[in-house]
Structure formats: structure tokens, C-alpha cells
C-alpha positions as CSV (number, residue, x, y, z in Angstrom):
1,M,-2.3,-71.8,28.4
2,T,0.2,-74.6,27.9
3,P,3.7,-73.5,28.9
4,P,6.4,-73.8,26.2
5,P,8.6,-76.8,26.3
6,P,12.0,-76.5,27.9
7,G,14.7,-74.8,25.8
8,T,12.2,-72.7,23.7
9,T,11.4,-69.1,23.9
10,D,7.9,-67.6,23.8
11,V,8.5,-65.0,21.1
12,A,5.2,-63.2,21.8
13,S,6.1,-63.0,25.5
14,A,9.7,-61.8,24.7
15,E,8.4,-59.0,22.4
16,T,5.9,-58.0,25.1
17,E,8.6,-57.8,27.8
18,A,10.8,-55.8,25.4
19,G,8.0,-53.2,25.1
20,G,6.8,-54.5,21.7
21,S,3.5,-55.8,20.7
22,A,2.6,-59.4,19.7
23,S,2.7,-59.8,15.9
24,T,-0.6,-60.7,14.2
25,P,-0.7,-63.9,12.1
26,P,-0.5,-63.3,8.4
27,T,-3.7,-63.1,6.5
28,P,-4.3,-66.0,4.0
29,P,-4.0,-65.0,0.4
30,S,-7.2,-63.9,-1.2
31,A,-8.6,-65.1,-4.5
32,P,-7.3,-63.2,-7.6
33,P,-9.5,-60.3,-8.6
34,A,-12.0,-60.9,-11.4
35,L,-11.0,-59.8,-14.9
36,S,-12.5,-56.7,-16.2
37,P,-14.5,-56.8,-19.5
38,V,-11.5,-55.4,-21.4
39,E,-9.1,-57.9,-19.8
40,L,-11.5,-60.8,-20.4
41,S,-11.9,-59.7,-24.1
42,R,-8.2,-59.5,-24.5
43,W,-7.7,-63.0,-23.0
44,A,-10.4,-64.5,-25.2
45,W,-8.9,-62.9,-28.3
46,R,-5.5,-64.3,-27.5
47,Q,-7.0,-67.8,-27.0
48,L,-8.9,-67.6,-30.3
49,T,-5.9,-66.3,-32.3
50,S,-3.4,-68.9,-31.0
51,M,-2.1,-71.5,-33.3
52,R,-3.4,-74.3,-31.1
53,T,-7.0,-72.9,-31.5
54,A,-6.6,-72.6,-35.2
55,L,-5.5,-76.2,-35.5
56,V,-8.4,-77.4,-33.3
57,L,-10.9,-75.4,-35.4
58,L,-9.4,-76.7,-38.7
59,F,-9.8,-80.3,-37.3
60,L,-13.4,-79.5,-36.2
61,L,-14.2,-78.1,-39.7
62,A,-12.9,-81.3,-41.3
63,L,-14.9,-83.4,-38.8
64,A,-18.0,-81.3,-39.4
65,A,-17.8,-81.9,-43.2
66,V,-18.0,-85.7,-42.7
67,P,-21.8,-85.8,-42.5
68,G,-22.0,-83.8,-45.7
69,S,-20.3,-86.7,-47.5
70,V,-22.1,-89.5,-45.7
71,V,-25.7,-88.1,-45.5
72,P,-27.3,-87.1,-48.9
73,Q,-27.6,-83.4,-49.2
74,Q,-30.7,-81.5,-50.3
75,N,-29.0,-79.1,-52.6
76,I,-27.1,-81.8,-54.4
77,D,-29.5,-84.7,-54.8
78,A,-33.0,-84.2,-53.5
79,A,-34.1,-87.6,-54.8
80,K,-31.5,-89.4,-52.7
81,V,-32.6,-87.4,-49.7
82,L,-36.2,-88.4,-50.2
83,A,-35.2,-92.1,-50.6
84,W,-33.1,-91.9,-47.4
85,Q,-36.0,-90.3,-45.5
86,R,-38.3,-93.0,-46.7
87,A,-35.9,-95.7,-45.6
88,H,-35.2,-94.1,-42.1
89,P,-38.5,-92.4,-40.9
90,S,-37.5,-92.4,-37.3
91,L,-34.1,-90.7,-37.9
92,T,-35.4,-88.1,-40.3
93,P,-36.8,-85.6,-37.7
94,V,-33.6,-85.7,-35.8
95,Y,-31.4,-85.2,-38.9
96,E,-33.6,-82.3,-39.9
97,R,-33.3,-80.5,-36.6
98,L,-29.5,-81.0,-36.7
99,G,-29.4,-79.7,-40.3
100,L,-27.6,-82.8,-41.6
101,F,-29.5,-82.7,-44.9
102,S,-27.9,-79.3,-45.5
103,V,-24.6,-79.4,-43.6
104,Y,-22.7,-76.6,-45.3
105,G,-25.5,-74.1,-44.7
106,S,-26.2,-75.1,-41.1
107,P,-25.6,-72.6,-38.3
108,W,-23.1,-74.8,-36.5
109,F,-21.0,-75.4,-39.6
110,S,-21.0,-71.6,-40.3
111,A,-20.0,-70.9,-36.8
112,I,-16.9,-73.1,-37.0
113,Y,-16.1,-71.6,-40.4
114,I,-16.3,-68.0,-39.2
115,L,-14.3,-68.7,-36.1
116,L,-11.6,-70.4,-38.1
117,M,-11.3,-67.4,-40.5
118,V,-11.0,-65.0,-37.5
119,S,-8.5,-67.2,-35.8
120,L,-6.3,-67.4,-39.0
121,V,-6.4,-63.7,-39.5
122,G,-5.5,-63.0,-35.9
123,C,-2.7,-65.6,-36.1
124,V,-1.2,-64.6,-39.4
125,V,-1.2,-60.8,-39.3
126,P,1.0,-60.5,-36.1
127,R,3.4,-63.1,-37.5
128,L,3.7,-61.1,-40.7
129,R,4.9,-58.1,-38.8
130,I,7.4,-60.2,-36.8
131,Y,8.7,-61.8,-40.0
132,W,9.1,-58.5,-41.7
133,R,11.3,-57.2,-38.9
134,A,13.3,-60.5,-38.8
135,A,13.8,-60.5,-42.6
136,R,15.3,-57.0,-42.4
137,A,17.5,-57.6,-39.4
138,R,21.3,-58.0,-39.8
139,P,22.9,-61.4,-39.2
140,P,24.0,-61.7,-35.6
141,A,27.5,-61.0,-34.5
142,V,30.2,-63.8,-34.3
143,P,29.9,-65.8,-31.1
144,R,32.9,-65.5,-28.8
145,R,33.6,-69.2,-28.9
146,L,32.9,-70.7,-32.3
147,S,34.2,-74.1,-31.1
148,R,31.0,-74.5,-29.2
149,L,28.8,-74.6,-32.3
150,P,27.5,-77.9,-33.7
151,E,29.9,-77.7,-36.6
152,F,33.3,-76.0,-36.3
153,R,36.4,-76.0,-38.5
154,T,39.7,-74.2,-38.2
155,F,42.4,-74.1,-40.8
156,E,45.2,-71.8,-42.2
157,V,45.6,-70.1,-45.5
158,E,48.5,-68.3,-47.2
159,D,46.6,-65.1,-47.9
160,G,46.7,-62.1,-45.7
161,P,43.8,-61.2,-43.4
162,A,42.2,-58.7,-45.7
163,A,42.3,-61.1,-48.7
164,A,41.0,-64.0,-46.6
165,L,38.1,-61.8,-45.3
166,A,37.2,-60.8,-48.8
167,R,37.4,-64.5,-49.9
168,A,35.0,-65.5,-47.1
169,E,32.5,-62.7,-48.0
170,A,32.5,-63.8,-51.7
171,V,32.1,-67.5,-50.9
172,L,29.2,-66.9,-48.6
173,R,27.5,-64.6,-51.0
174,R,27.8,-67.2,-53.8
175,R,26.2,-69.7,-51.5
176,R,23.1,-67.5,-51.2
177,Y,23.9,-66.2,-47.7
178,R,23.1,-62.7,-46.5
179,V,26.5,-61.3,-45.4
180,V,27.7,-58.7,-42.9
181,V,31.5,-58.0,-42.8
182,R,33.0,-56.8,-39.5
183,P,36.7,-55.9,-40.2
184,A,39.2,-55.5,-37.5
185,A,42.9,-54.4,-37.2
186,D,44.3,-57.9,-37.4
187,G,41.7,-59.6,-39.5
188,G,37.9,-59.4,-38.8
189,A,34.8,-61.6,-39.1
190,V,31.9,-62.4,-41.4
191,S,28.4,-63.1,-40.2
192,A,26.1,-64.8,-42.7
193,E,22.5,-66.1,-42.6
194,K,20.1,-67.7,-45.1
195,G,16.8,-69.6,-45.2
196,Y,14.6,-66.6,-44.5
197,L,12.0,-68.0,-46.9
198,R,11.3,-71.0,-44.7
199,E,9.1,-68.8,-42.4
200,A,7.7,-67.1,-45.4
201,G,6.6,-70.6,-46.7
202,N,5.0,-71.3,-43.3
203,L,3.1,-68.0,-43.4
204,L,2.1,-68.6,-47.0
205,F,0.7,-72.0,-46.1
206,H,-1.4,-70.5,-43.3
207,L,-2.5,-67.6,-45.6
208,S,-3.5,-70.2,-48.3
209,V,-5.9,-71.8,-45.9
210,L,-7.5,-68.4,-45.4
211,V,-7.6,-67.8,-49.2
212,V,-9.4,-71.2,-49.7
213,L,-11.9,-70.3,-47.0
214,V,-12.6,-66.9,-48.5
215,G,-13.0,-68.5,-52.0
216,F,-15.4,-71.1,-50.7
217,A,-17.4,-68.5,-48.7
218,Y,-17.6,-66.2,-51.8
219,G,-19.0,-69.0,-53.9
220,Q,-21.5,-69.9,-51.2
221,L,-22.7,-66.3,-51.0
222,F,-23.0,-65.4,-54.6
223,G,-23.3,-68.8,-56.3
224,Y,-26.1,-71.3,-56.7
225,K,-26.6,-75.0,-57.2
226,G,-29.7,-76.6,-58.6
227,G,-30.9,-80.1,-59.6
228,V,-33.2,-81.1,-62.3
229,I,-34.3,-84.5,-63.6
230,T,-34.7,-84.4,-67.4
231,I,-36.2,-87.1,-69.5
232,V,-34.3,-87.9,-72.6
233,G,-35.7,-85.8,-75.4
234,Q,-36.9,-83.0,-73.2
235,D,-35.6,-79.4,-73.1
236,F,-34.3,-77.3,-70.2
237,S,-34.0,-73.6,-69.8
238,N,-32.0,-72.0,-67.0
239,T,-34.9,-70.4,-65.1
240,L,-36.0,-71.0,-61.5
241,S,-39.3,-72.6,-62.5
242,Q,-37.4,-75.4,-64.3
243,Y,-35.5,-76.7,-61.3
244,D,-36.7,-79.6,-59.1
245,D,-34.5,-78.3,-56.2
246,F,-32.6,-75.0,-56.0
247,A,-30.1,-73.8,-53.4
248,P,-29.1,-70.2,-53.9
249,G,-26.4,-68.3,-52.0
250,R,-27.3,-65.7,-49.4
251,L,-26.5,-62.8,-51.9
252,F,-27.8,-64.6,-55.0
253,S,-30.1,-62.7,-57.4
254,P,-32.2,-64.4,-60.2
255,D,-30.5,-62.0,-62.6
256,D,-27.3,-63.9,-62.1
257,L,-28.7,-66.9,-64.1
258,D,-27.0,-67.3,-67.4
259,P,-29.4,-67.7,-70.4
260,L,-28.5,-71.3,-71.0
261,S,-30.7,-73.9,-72.6
262,F,-30.1,-77.4,-73.7
263,T,-31.8,-80.6,-74.8
264,V,-30.8,-84.1,-73.7
265,D,-30.6,-85.9,-77.1
266,D,-29.5,-89.4,-76.0
267,F,-28.3,-91.4,-73.0
268,R,-26.0,-94.4,-73.0
269,V,-25.1,-96.7,-70.1
270,S,-23.1,-100.0,-70.1
271,W,-23.2,-102.5,-67.3
272,L,-20.8,-105.1,-66.0
273,T,-22.3,-108.5,-66.9
274,S,-19.9,-110.7,-65.0
275,G,-17.6,-110.9,-62.0
276,P,-18.1,-109.8,-58.4
277,E,-19.1,-106.3,-59.6
278,M,-21.8,-107.5,-61.9
279,G,-24.6,-105.0,-62.3
280,Q,-22.5,-102.0,-61.6
281,P,-22.5,-99.3,-64.3
282,E,-19.2,-99.3,-66.2
283,S,-19.8,-96.0,-67.9
284,F,-22.7,-93.6,-68.7
285,D,-22.9,-90.4,-70.7
286,A,-25.5,-88.2,-72.3
287,N,-25.3,-86.3,-75.6
288,I,-26.8,-82.8,-75.2
289,T,-27.4,-79.8,-77.6
290,Y,-27.0,-76.5,-75.8
291,R,-27.2,-72.7,-76.5
292,T,-25.5,-70.1,-74.3
293,T,-28.0,-67.4,-75.5
294,P,-31.3,-67.8,-77.4
295,D,-29.7,-66.4,-80.6
296,A,-26.5,-68.4,-80.3
297,P,-25.8,-71.3,-82.6
298,A,-26.5,-74.8,-81.2
299,R,-23.5,-76.7,-79.9
300,H,-23.1,-80.4,-79.0
301,H,-21.4,-81.8,-75.9
302,D,-20.8,-85.3,-74.6
303,L,-21.8,-85.0,-70.9
304,A,-20.1,-87.6,-68.7
305,V,-19.3,-88.0,-65.0
306,N,-15.8,-86.4,-65.2
307,H,-16.6,-84.3,-68.3
308,P,-19.0,-81.6,-67.3
309,L,-20.3,-78.8,-69.6
310,S,-18.9,-75.3,-68.9
311,A,-21.0,-72.7,-70.6
312,G,-20.0,-69.1,-69.5
313,S,-20.0,-69.1,-65.7
314,T,-22.4,-72.1,-65.5
315,D,-21.3,-75.7,-65.1
316,V,-23.6,-78.7,-65.8
317,F,-22.7,-82.1,-64.2
318,L,-24.2,-85.5,-64.9
319,V,-24.9,-86.9,-61.4
320,G,-27.4,-89.7,-61.9
321,H,-29.8,-91.6,-64.1
322,G,-32.9,-93.8,-63.9
323,Y,-36.0,-95.0,-65.7
324,A,-39.3,-93.3,-66.6
325,P,-42.0,-95.8,-67.5
326,V,-44.4,-94.6,-70.1
327,V,-48.1,-95.3,-69.2
328,T,-51.6,-94.6,-70.5
329,V,-54.3,-94.2,-67.9
330,R,-58.0,-94.1,-68.8
331,G,-60.8,-93.2,-66.5
332,G,-64.1,-95.0,-66.0
333,D,-65.6,-93.0,-68.9
334,G,-63.0,-94.5,-71.3
335,K,-61.2,-91.2,-71.9
336,V,-57.4,-90.9,-71.7
337,A,-56.7,-89.1,-68.4
338,Y,-52.9,-89.3,-68.5
339,Q,-50.4,-90.4,-71.0
340,G,-46.6,-90.1,-70.9
341,P,-43.5,-90.9,-68.9
342,V,-43.3,-90.9,-65.1
343,V,-40.0,-90.6,-63.2
344,F,-39.3,-93.5,-60.9
345,L,-36.4,-93.1,-58.4
346,P,-33.9,-96.0,-58.0
347,E,-33.9,-97.7,-54.6
348,D,-30.9,-100.0,-54.8
349,S,-28.0,-101.0,-57.1
350,S,-30.4,-103.2,-59.2
351,F,-32.4,-100.1,-60.1
352,M,-35.5,-101.3,-58.5
353,S,-37.3,-97.9,-58.6
354,A,-40.1,-96.4,-56.6
355,G,-42.6,-94.0,-58.1
356,V,-46.1,-92.5,-58.0
357,I,-48.5,-91.9,-60.8
358,K,-51.2,-89.2,-60.0
359,V,-54.2,-88.9,-62.4
360,P,-56.3,-86.0,-61.2
361,D,-58.3,-85.8,-64.5
362,A,-59.7,-89.3,-64.2
363,A,-63.5,-89.6,-64.0
364,P,-65.7,-90.4,-62.2
365,Q,-63.0,-90.6,-59.4
366,Q,-59.4,-89.5,-59.3
367,L,-56.8,-92.3,-59.6
368,A,-53.3,-92.9,-58.3
369,F,-50.8,-95.7,-58.5
370,Q,-47.9,-96.3,-56.2
371,G,-45.3,-99.0,-56.5
372,F,-42.1,-100.2,-58.2
373,F,-40.5,-100.4,-61.6
374,L,-38.4,-103.6,-62.0
375,P,-36.0,-103.4,-64.9
376,T,-35.4,-107.2,-65.0
377,Y,-38.3,-108.8,-63.2
378,G,-37.8,-111.5,-60.6
379,F,-40.0,-113.0,-57.9
380,T,-39.6,-115.3,-54.9
381,M,-42.1,-116.1,-52.1
382,S,-39.7,-114.8,-49.5
383,R,-38.7,-111.6,-51.2
384,G,-41.6,-110.9,-53.5
385,P,-41.0,-109.0,-56.7
386,F,-37.5,-107.7,-57.2
387,S,-35.1,-106.7,-60.0
388,Q,-32.4,-109.2,-61.0
389,F,-30.3,-106.8,-63.1
390,P,-30.3,-103.0,-63.6
391,D,-30.6,-103.1,-67.3
392,A,-34.2,-103.1,-68.8
393,L,-34.1,-106.7,-70.0
394,D,-37.6,-107.7,-68.8
395,P,-39.3,-104.5,-67.4
396,V,-42.3,-104.9,-65.2
397,L,-44.5,-102.4,-63.2
398,S,-45.8,-103.6,-59.8
399,L,-48.3,-101.0,-58.6
400,V,-51.0,-100.6,-56.0
401,P,-54.0,-98.6,-57.5
402,Y,-55.9,-96.0,-55.4
403,H,-59.1,-94.1,-56.0
404,G,-60.6,-91.1,-54.2
405,N,-59.4,-87.5,-53.7
406,L,-55.7,-86.7,-54.3
407,G,-56.0,-83.4,-52.3
408,L,-54.4,-81.4,-55.1
409,D,-57.1,-78.7,-54.8
410,S,-56.4,-78.0,-51.1
411,G,-53.6,-75.5,-51.9
412,Q,-51.0,-77.5,-50.0
413,P,-47.8,-78.3,-52.0
414,Q,-47.2,-82.0,-52.7
415,S,-44.1,-83.9,-53.9
416,V,-44.5,-85.6,-57.2
417,Y,-42.6,-88.6,-55.6
418,A,-44.9,-89.0,-52.6
419,L,-48.6,-89.9,-52.3
420,D,-50.9,-88.6,-49.6
421,T,-53.3,-91.6,-49.0
422,S,-55.4,-89.9,-46.3
423,H,-58.3,-89.4,-48.7
424,L,-57.6,-92.4,-51.0
425,S,-58.8,-96.0,-50.9
426,T,-57.3,-99.1,-52.3
427,Y,-59.1,-102.0,-54.1
428,P,-59.6,-105.2,-52.0
429,N,-57.6,-108.1,-53.1
430,A,-59.5,-111.1,-54.5
431,D,-56.9,-113.4,-53.0
432,P,-56.4,-112.5,-49.3
433,R,-53.2,-114.6,-49.2
434,L,-51.5,-112.0,-51.5
435,G,-52.4,-109.1,-49.1
436,P,-55.4,-106.9,-48.3
437,S,-54.9,-104.5,-51.2
438,K,-55.0,-105.3,-54.9
439,R,-51.7,-105.0,-56.7
440,V,-51.4,-105.0,-60.5
441,K,-48.5,-106.4,-62.5
442,L,-47.8,-104.9,-65.9
443,S,-45.4,-106.2,-68.5
444,L,-44.4,-104.2,-71.4
445,G,-47.4,-103.6,-73.7
446,Q,-49.9,-105.0,-71.2
447,T,-53.2,-103.3,-70.1
448,V,-54.9,-104.0,-66.8
449,A,-58.5,-102.9,-66.1
450,L,-59.3,-101.6,-62.6
451,P,-62.2,-103.1,-60.6
452,R,-65.7,-101.7,-60.7
453,G,-65.1,-100.3,-64.2
454,Q,-63.2,-97.3,-62.9
455,G,-60.6,-97.3,-65.6
456,S,-57.4,-99.0,-66.8
457,I,-53.7,-98.6,-67.1
458,R,-51.4,-99.6,-69.9
459,F,-47.6,-100.0,-69.8
460,D,-46.4,-98.5,-73.1
461,G,-42.7,-98.4,-72.8
462,V,-39.6,-97.2,-71.0
463,Q,-37.6,-94.0,-71.3
464,R,-34.5,-92.8,-69.5
465,W,-34.0,-89.8,-67.3
466,V,-30.8,-88.1,-66.2
467,K,-30.2,-86.1,-63.0
468,L,-28.3,-82.9,-63.8
469,Q,-26.7,-80.5,-61.4
470,V,-26.5,-76.9,-62.7
471,S,-24.2,-74.7,-60.6
472,H,-22.4,-71.4,-60.6
473,T,-19.4,-71.2,-58.2
474,P,-17.7,-67.8,-58.6
475,G,-15.1,-68.4,-56.0
476,K,-13.5,-71.6,-57.3
477,E,-10.6,-69.8,-59.0
478,V,-9.8,-68.1,-55.7
479,A,-10.0,-71.5,-53.9
480,L,-7.7,-73.1,-56.5
481,A,-5.2,-70.3,-56.1
482,G,-5.3,-70.9,-52.4
483,V,-4.6,-74.6,-52.8
484,L,-1.6,-73.8,-55.1
485,L,-0.3,-71.3,-52.6
486,G,-0.6,-73.8,-49.9
487,I,1.4,-76.4,-51.8
488,L,4.1,-73.8,-52.6
489,G,4.2,-72.7,-48.9
490,L,4.3,-76.3,-47.7
491,M,7.3,-77.1,-50.0
492,G,9.1,-74.0,-48.8
493,S,8.6,-74.8,-45.1
494,L,9.7,-78.4,-45.6
495,F,12.7,-78.0,-47.9
496,I,14.3,-74.6,-47.0
497,R,16.9,-74.8,-44.2
498,P,17.5,-71.7,-42.2
499,R,21.2,-71.6,-41.4
500,R,23.8,-69.3,-39.9
501,A,27.6,-69.3,-40.6
502,W,30.4,-67.3,-39.2
503,V,34.0,-66.9,-40.3
504,R,36.7,-65.3,-38.1
505,V,40.0,-64.3,-39.7
506,S,43.1,-63.6,-37.6
507,R,46.9,-63.8,-37.9
508,A,48.6,-67.0,-36.9
509,P,51.4,-66.9,-34.5
510,S,54.9,-66.4,-36.0
511,A,56.6,-69.6,-37.3
512,P,60.4,-69.6,-37.6
513,E,60.4,-72.1,-40.4
514,G,58.1,-70.1,-42.8
515,P,56.0,-67.0,-43.6
516,R,53.3,-65.9,-41.2
517,R,49.9,-67.4,-42.2
518,T,46.3,-66.5,-41.6
519,V,43.9,-68.6,-39.4
520,M,40.3,-69.0,-40.5
521,E,37.7,-70.2,-38.0
522,L,34.4,-71.5,-39.6
523,G,31.3,-72.3,-37.6
524,G,27.8,-73.3,-38.7
525,L,24.4,-73.5,-37.0
526,D,21.3,-75.2,-38.4
527,R,18.1,-73.6,-37.1
528,S,16.0,-76.6,-38.2
529,S,16.3,-80.3,-37.4
530,G,17.2,-83.0,-39.9
531,G,19.5,-80.9,-42.1
532,D,22.9,-81.7,-43.7
533,L,24.8,-79.0,-41.8
534,A,28.1,-81.0,-41.8
535,E,28.1,-81.3,-45.5
536,E,27.3,-77.6,-45.9
537,V,30.2,-76.6,-43.6
538,D,32.6,-79.0,-45.4
539,E,31.7,-77.4,-48.7
540,L,32.3,-73.9,-47.3
541,E,35.7,-75.1,-45.9
542,R,36.7,-76.5,-49.3
543,L,35.7,-73.3,-51.1
544,L,37.6,-71.1,-48.6
545,K,40.7,-73.2,-49.0
546,T,40.7,-73.5,-52.8
547,A,39.6,-69.9,-53.8
548,R,42.2,-67.4,-54.7
549,T,42.1,-63.7,-54.2
550,T,43.9,-60.7,-55.8
551,D,44.0,-57.1,-55.0
552,G,40.3,-56.9,-56.2
553,P,37.4,-59.1,-55.2
554,A,37.9,-62.7,-54.4
555,D,38.0,-65.1,-57.4
556,V,35.6,-67.8,-56.3
557,P,35.0,-70.8,-58.6
558,D,31.5,-71.0,-59.9
559,V,30.1,-74.1,-58.1
560,P,27.0,-75.5,-59.6
561,A,24.0,-75.2,-57.3
562,D,22.9,-78.4,-55.5
563,P,19.1,-78.3,-55.0
564,E,19.4,-80.5,-51.9
565,K,21.9,-78.2,-50.2
566,E,21.3,-74.7,-51.5
567,H,18.1,-72.9,-50.5
568,A,17.0,-69.4,-50.6
């Protein structure tokens, strides 16, 4: 054992010689004990209901809604979803797994939504209890040293202490303060406070967010939203079988559908013909005739983008439009196998539209056509056929014909906008330089015969179609009330100034040259930043000096309210 250095004492040896025992070294601090399930639940609840968590969840909800405005949604416009999927085949499976084509009904969006509602409830309810106690509390007593307040004034008046105290009470009440008078033998003091509604506005704003969420959730549960493409001149009845796509709420019942029916009588669109925005639609609207019940009289409505139809609890919006070429297809036996309009979906701003024509009744083989409708035909060797302008100035159909089995008898559902070519064959092209498959070009009124005498197709004309969104949103009034409450609460929390004021009244020392006077001390405290506290205290000083009292209540001049200085 190494001896201790000179001048030091071996404590352990000294304790042993004195009859004591050597002290044991202190044990290192152990890790804190694990939280019990109850403690862990309490900690998690406090974290979830904190204001910081509510703000983070609100930001996440806004961020999660971004894909819903960027990626086309299935329940809003199924045609755009189909066009997007056709243009991005590699991304489509990923987007479908993430639920990006139905963002607002996805599990991850619902999880953020529910967590935000729980966080807001847990945040607002305790603060309501605290605010209720604070609103009923008396203004605090006068500080011992008013001179230490941010704004302090002292002055003398000729009235006695009792009259000066009554004057201070009357002035502060007139300025919308809550007042408590504390009289004393040689004077007394007045405590005053106002601006309680600032915290009420803050709570109202948080409550409004909860109201908006509840209204939105109620509409999503009990409402519905459907899309239908209607060709001009056709009828529509508000039944499930009439919709092209339908997105009901979780608690929706088919009995909730209003007995609405309408006919699209006409459609008008005007295009910009010059300038950098040439080809963009300037305006478009549709004239419709509708009935709210089968026995109700017919009514007319001009349906435009910002002018929807509201019939009962159902709203009808005009969300899109396009072209429906009218064709006549004959089979190899010369009989008409199909005749009528076919909806083609626009691919770009020039309204180059893609579509499929299926002819299952053609004989001896079923026929199909897939290709494009070009409103104003153009062609270059580099681009091929394209549309020069969205208006139907020189309409052309460019189609690839197929023959074989369409697979409609297999029982598998098929989209009317997609063609399953697994059991179909194309016709060989006579000119290999133009591609392996034959493509037919049809101008308005032209008929093209198919090879091998298997039929023909004629381009008869062009009709318009409109994309309508029929929806029922029962919670929109609740959401609107929440928005208005939020604006009101935000204004209150921004413009109401919580302030405190104190007035102390006492006798001034005796003065040999005149009567004894009364000293008034005035102090002010602004409980929010950025206020005009100095101007408020100056105004209180002016009123306390100029007001006159009698044996009754103080006679305070009626000062007009200044909206920038006086708050509830």
C-alpha cells in the first residue's frame, strides 16, 4: 500500500484507531425506475394535449392535404385520375398503396385528423376551467410601490380623500374596467382590471378549429360526392346507377339521396383566340332543366363554374367538359352494330382527347377502336397528329381498329375508357413506314371501310359532354360557423389589451400657504406587448384631474369611446 504523502492524514486509519470502522464508498446513482402503465399513460396524455403538439398536428394536417390538391382525386374527377394513371404507369401502384388518389379517406390522414381533435379537446377544456376562475377573480391589490410600474403618475387634487376615491372609481368604471374599492382611514385605493376577453378570444379561436374539424368530419360521415359525365341533351336521375363514380360517407344510406333529376339542355364555351393564353377557356356554362321531385314543376338554371345548383340538400357543380364524337359502326354483314356519341377524355389543354369505341354486336367478329379525337387537326412528321386549337374547327378522329373478343362475357368489370387488347388483334398496315398497325383517319362525314370486309366506321358529328359533381355536405354550415368564430376569436386575441390600473388616494402633508390637498397616485400595467399604455394612463390622469364630485357619485364627463384604446 502506498503511504500517504507528508502532511496528509489517512482518514480510514484515523477512524480505525479511534475505534470506528472505515466508511464504505457511496454507491453510484441507479437509473430512474420505469414508469408504470398509469404514469406512462398520463405522460402520453400530457404530451398529446399540449399546445405544441396541437400546432405540430395542425401543420401536419395542412401538409397532408397538399397531395389532395396536387394529385387528382378519385371521388372528385375519376377521368383525370385515369388520365394521370395512363401517363404515369410506374408511379400508379405506389400512389395507390399510399392512398394518394383518395387522400381524405386514407388511414394516415384520418389518424392525423383524429389526433388533432383529441389534442384540441384536451388543450381547450382545462384552459376553459382556468379562464372561468380568472374571469371571476377580483383585481389584485395595490402594489406597495406604484412607482415601480411601467407607467406611474402622481398629482394633487382639491377634493377630499373620499370624493377623490369615488372619482377614481367612476372614471375607471367608465373606461370599462372592473373595479374593487379598498377604503382606508386617510384615503384608500382602487384596483381595476380589464381585457378579460382577450383570453376568451384565444380560446374561441382554438375552439373554432375544433368546430371546423367536427363539421368537416360530419360531412364526410353522412355526406356523399359523385361524378357523372352527361352528354348534352341527356337526362340524369339522382340514383346510384346513374353515377360514373360515387364516394359515400361511412354512415351514408341510399335513402339520403334527394329525388333530383335534370336535363342538360345546352353548353356554351368561349376560347381566348389571341395572346399568350390563347386556347384557354374564357368561360363555359350549361343550361339545365331540373325537378326537385318527380311531380315538381320544371325549373331552369344556368350552371357555371362559380354558380352551382342548390336543390334541397344537394349541390350540383360544373367541373369539366369535353367532346363526344358521334359514330356509326357497321359489321361485316352490313348491319349497324353501334350508332351514337362516345365520350373522349381530354389529354391536354388543346383538348386532344383519348377514347375507346367498343362494338360487341358487330358480326362476324367483335370490333373496337382506340385513338384520339382532334378538335382542330394538325400533323407534323415529328409529332404526328395533334390538335392545334381546343375548339372544334376541323375535327378529326385518328383511330386504331381492333377485331376479336372484347372479353365482355367473362364477367370481369371493364372501364368504358380502357380497352383490354389481350384477345384482340389489329390490322396490318399497308405502309410499314407508318407503323405496324393500321390507323384510320376520319374527317367529319367520312366513312372508312375496314380490311377483309369486316365492317366500316363513319364519323357523323360532334357533341359536347359536361362533367358534373353532385354532392351532399351536411356539415358545411357547422364548418362555416367555425370559420366565423375563428375570425372573431382571432380579432379578439389581437386587438383586446389586458390591462391593470391602480389608484391610491392619501392626504398630502400640511402646507402653511393653503388648504390641505389630496394626493393621487396612478399606476398602469399592460399585460400584453405592443400596447399604448402611456396614452391610456395619460387619459386616466386627465379624467381624474378634470372630473368634479359632489356629495353623491362622481360627475365624470362622458368621453366618447376610442376603438383603438378602449377594449372589453
